[in-house]
C-alpha positions in Angstrom: 117.5 211.1 -67.8 116.1 208.5 -70.2 112.9 206.7 -68.9 114.5 203.3 -68.8 117.5 204.6 -66.9 115.2 206.6 -64.5 113.2 203.4 -63.8 116.3 201.4 -63.0 117.5 204.1 -60.6 114.1 204.3 -59.0 114.1 200.5 -58.7 117.5 200.5 -57.0 116.3 203.2 -54.7 113.2 201.3 -53.8 115.1 198.0 -53.1 117.7 199.8 -50.9 115.1 201.8 -49.1 112.8 198.8 -48.5 115.7 196.8 -47.2 116.8 199.5 -44.8 113.2 200.1 -43.6 112.7 196.4 -43.0 115.8 196.2 -40.9 115.0 199.3 -38.8 111.2 198.9 -38.5 110.7 195.2 -38.7 107.9 193.1 -40.2 105.2 195.3 -38.7 106.9 198.4 -40.1 104.4 199.2 -42.8 101.4 198.7 -40.5 103.0 200.7 -37.7 103.9 203.5 -40.1 100.3 203.7 -41.4 99.0 203.7 -37.8 101.4 206.3 -36.6 101.1 208.8 -39.4 97.5 208.3 -40.6 95.5 208.0 -37.3 93.7 211.4 -36.8 94.0 213.3 -33.6 96.2 215.8 -31.7 99.9 215.3 -31.6 102.6 216.2 -29.0 104.6 217.8 -31.8 103.3 219.7 -34.8 105.0 219.6 -38.2 107.0 222.7 -37.4 108.7 221.2 -34.4 112.5 220.5 -34.5 112.1 217.0 -33.1 110.3 216.0 -36.3 113.2 217.2 -38.5 115.9 215.5 -36.4 114.1 212.2 -36.0 113.2 212.0 -39.7 116.7 212.5 -41.0 119.2 209.8 -42.0 121.7 211.3 -39.5 119.8 209.3 -36.9 121.7 206.2 -37.9 124.9 207.8 -36.7 123.3 209.4 -33.7 121.7 206.2 -32.5 125.0 204.3 -32.6 126.8 207.1 -30.8 124.0 207.2 -28.1 124.4 203.5 -27.4 128.2 203.9 -26.9 127.8 206.9 -24.7 125.0 205.4 -22.6 127.1 202.3 -22.0 129.5 204.3 -19.9 127.2 204.4 -16.9 127.9 201.1 -15.1 124.3 200.8 -13.8 122.7 201.5 -17.2 125.1 199.1 -18.9 124.5 196.3 -16.3 120.7 196.7 -16.9 121.2 196.5 -20.7 123.5 193.5 -20.5 121.2 191.6 -18.2 117.7 192.5 -19.6 117.7 194.0 -23.1 118.7 191.0 -25.2 120.8 193.3 -27.4 123.0 190.3 -28.4 120.4 187.7 -28.9 117.9 190.0 -30.7 119.7 193.2 -31.7 117.4 193.9 -34.6 114.3 193.4 -32.4 115.7 195.9 -29.9 116.4 198.4 -32.7 112.9 197.9 -34.2 111.2 198.5 -30.8 113.3 201.6 -30.2 112.6 203.0 -33.7 108.8 202.3 -33.3 108.8 204.1 -29.9 110.6 207.1 -31.4 108.3 207.3 -34.4 105.2 207.0 -32.1 106.2 209.7 -29.7 107.5 212.0 -32.5 104.8 211.6 -35.1 101.9 209.7 -33.6 98.8 210.9 -31.8 99.1 212.2 -28.2 97.1 209.2 -27.1 99.5 206.8 -28.8 102.5 208.6 -27.4 101.2 208.4 -23.9 100.4 204.7 -24.3 103.9 204.0 -25.7 105.5 205.8 -22.7 103.3 204.0 -20.2 104.4 200.6 -21.8 108.1 201.5 -21.4 107.5 202.6 -17.8 105.9 199.3 -17.0 108.8 197.4 -18.6 111.3 199.5 -16.6 109.5 198.7 -13.3 110.4 195.0 -13.8 114.1 195.6 -14.7 116.1 195.4 -11.5 119.3 193.7 -10.4 122.8 194.0 -9.1 126.0 194.7 -11.0 129.0 192.3 -10.8 130.4 194.8 -8.2 127.4 194.4 -6.0 125.7 197.7 -6.9 121.9 197.5 -7.1 120.1 199.1 -10.1 116.5 199.9 -11.1 115.7 200.9 -14.7 112.9 203.0 -13.3 115.3 205.1 -11.2 114.7 208.7 -12.3 118.4 209.5 -12.0 119.4 206.6 -14.3 116.6 207.5 -16.7 118.0 211.0 -16.8 121.4 209.7 -17.9 119.9 207.6 -20.7 117.8 210.6 -21.8 120.6 213.3 -21.9 123.0 210.9 -23.7 120.4 210.2 -26.3 119.3 213.8 -26.8 122.9 215.0 -27.1 123.9 212.3 -29.5 120.9 212.7 -31.8 121.4 216.5 -31.9 125.1 216.3 -32.5 124.7 213.9 -35.4 122.0 216.0 -36.9 124.1 219.2 -36.7 127.0 217.5 -38.4 125.3 215.2 -40.9 121.7 216.3 -41.2 120.3 217.7 -44.4 119.1 220.9 -42.8 121.0 221.6 -39.5 119.0 223.4 -36.8 119.5 227.1 -35.8 120.6 227.8 -32.3 116.9 228.5 -31.3 115.8 225.3 -33.0 118.5 223.3 -31.1 116.9 224.6 -27.8 113.5 223.7 -29.2 114.7 220.1 -29.9 115.9 219.7 -26.4 112.6 221.1 -25.1 110.7 218.6 -27.4 112.8 215.7 -26.0 112.1 216.9 -22.5 108.4 216.3 -23.0 109.0 212.6 -23.8 111.6 212.2 -21.0 109.1 213.6 -18.4 106.5 211.1 -19.6 109.0 208.3 -19.1 109.8 209.3 -15.5 112.7 211.7 -15.8 112.6 214.4 -13.2 113.2 218.0 -14.5 114.8 217.1 -17.8 116.9 219.8 -19.5 114.9 222.3 -21.6 117.6 223.9 -23.7 121.1 223.1 -25.0 122.9 224.9 -22.1 121.0 222.8 -19.6 121.7 219.7 -21.5 125.5 220.3 -21.5 125.3 221.1 -17.7 123.5 217.9 -17.0 125.9 215.8 -19.1 128.8 217.3 -17.1 127.1 216.5 -13.8 127.0 212.8 -14.7 130.7 212.7 -15.6 132.0 211.5 -12.2 129.7 208.5 -12.4 130.8 207.3 -15.8 133.5 204.8 -16.7 133.9 201.9 -19.1 133.2 198.5 -17.4 134.1 195.2 -19.1 130.5 195.0 -20.2 130.7 198.4 -21.8 133.9 197.6 -23.7 132.4 194.2 -24.8 129.3 196.0 -26.1 131.4 198.5 -28.0 133.3 195.6 -29.7 130.0 194.0 -30.6 128.5 197.2 -32.0 131.6 198.3 -33.9 133.4 195.1 -34.9 130.9 192.3 -34.9 127.5 193.7 -35.9 124.9 191.1 -37.1 125.1 192.1 -40.7 125.8 190.3 -44.0 129.2 190.9 -45.5 128.1 193.4 -48.2 126.6 195.7 -45.5 129.7 195.7 -43.3 131.5 198.5 -45.2 128.7 201.1 -45.2 128.0 200.2 -41.6 131.6 200.6 -40.7 131.5 204.1 -42.1 128.5 205.0 -40.0 130.1 203.4 -36.9 133.4 205.3 -37.4 131.5 208.5 -37.5 129.5 207.6 -34.4 132.8 207.2 -32.6 134.1 210.5 -34.0 131.4 212.5 -32.4 131.9 211.0 -28.9 133.7 213.2 -26.3 137.4 212.5 -26.2 137.2 211.1 -22.7 134.5 208.6 -23.7 136.6 207.1 -26.5 139.6 206.9 -24.1 137.4 205.1 -21.6 136.2 202.6 -24.2 139.7 202.2 -25.7 138.6 203.4 -29.1 141.3 204.8 -31.4 141.0 208.5 -32.5 143.2 210.3 -35.0 142.1 213.9 -35.7 143.8 214.1 -39.1 142.1 210.9 -40.3 138.7 212.1 -39.0 138.9 215.4 -40.8 140.2 214.1 -44.1 138.5 210.8 -44.3 136.0 209.7 -41.6 133.7 212.7 -41.6 133.6 213.3 -45.4 132.7 209.6 -45.8 130.1 209.9 -43.1 128.5 212.8 -44.9 128.5 210.9 -48.1 127.1 207.7 -46.6 124.4 209.6 -44.7 123.4 211.3 -48.0 123.2 207.8 -49.7 121.0 206.5 -46.9 118.8 209.6 -47.2 118.6 209.1 -51.0 117.6 205.4 -50.6 114.9 206.1 -48.1 113.3 209.0 -50.0 110.5 207.8 -52.3 111.3 208.5 -55.9 108.3 210.7 -56.5 109.3 212.9 -53.5 112.9 213.1 -54.7 111.7 214.6 -58.0 109.2 216.9 -56.5 109.8 220.7 -56.2 112.0 221.6 -53.2 109.1 223.3 -51.4 107.1 220.1 -51.5 109.9 218.0 -50.2 110.5 220.4 -47.3 106.8 220.3 -46.4 106.9 216.5 -46.0 110.1 216.3 -43.8 
């Protein structure tokens, strides 16, 4: 590749990557990134742990959307989100806080991870209310926290196994669930699942409690049809959103009233999802790392 062409490609990569990072991490992103990764001290998870590979991959864009849709199907969790999270008024702020929490607990020092979990627990203590049907809820309820956790862990892992650059082995999948259990326990989840079989069992156990309320269907329309994005970003976002829907359980899409067509998913949706995830991964990889030997790139995952 000629030097001037290479520089143009690197410039495009930098612009796209910087724009994505700014959206996801917010104005404090560069400072938070330096603090999370550069502060010395012991970590909850070493560089070999599966949670680092999963949370550092572009498949998280699909996994995150899928998790939000799945989590919305618990009426108490959805009522708490609708009343207290500000996902409509400040959706990017909510995303940035979530991404910072995930980065801190995954890559930060043990002290920073513990502080991040303590802050979330203190916020949860103040989130209480009653649904439109008169059912009381508490965000600090261990049972409700358990649902949020298993929906998230399952969605992140499913997305990584389908769209990740290096899918996990069966043993690594169990390791990822065990890694996530450490964070869940610090947030107040009682006896979180420790392997993939336990995760599947726990998800099934919640099934009788799950249904799509009007709030859940409204949230799905907002996430899938009316995201707060400029027009040029709507098409790539739509591809990611369609793939987030495609990895939901069939009963979940039926509850939310979302269309599914297996032939279209296999021939169009999933191939486009893989291509879009690869494009996001390319944009967010520093040019120097992209041209480094494969062993070097793997070591920095």
